C-alpha positions, 0 to 999 in steps of 0.5 A, a space after each residue: 514519513 517512511 518506516 526504515 527498511 526492516 532489513 529483510 527487504 521489506 520497505 513499508 509505507 503508510 496509508 498517506 504514502 500509498 494514497 499519494 502513489 495511487 492518485 490521492 484516492 479517498 479513504 473509502 475508495 482506497 479501502 474498497 480497492 484493497 478488498 480481497 480479490 481487488 487490485 491493491 495488496 492487503 495491508 500489514 497491521 503493526 500495532 494499531 496501524 496499517 502498512 503496505 509493502 512498497 514493492 507490492 504497491 508498485 507492482 500493483 500500479 504497474 500491472 494496472 498500467 499494462 
């Protein structure tokens, strides 16, 4: 399930969706990789949940492939 686009060009995706895009990494590895200065973008907290900007996640994955 994906959140609808917010109308400001910010498509948000949840942990499970980011996990699928990054090869099914485990939760601990995933959060370690999103630490400051690492390759994954920092999540956005909305209420009690974390979301990531899909364009930032895609850019981070593309940068790794180069």
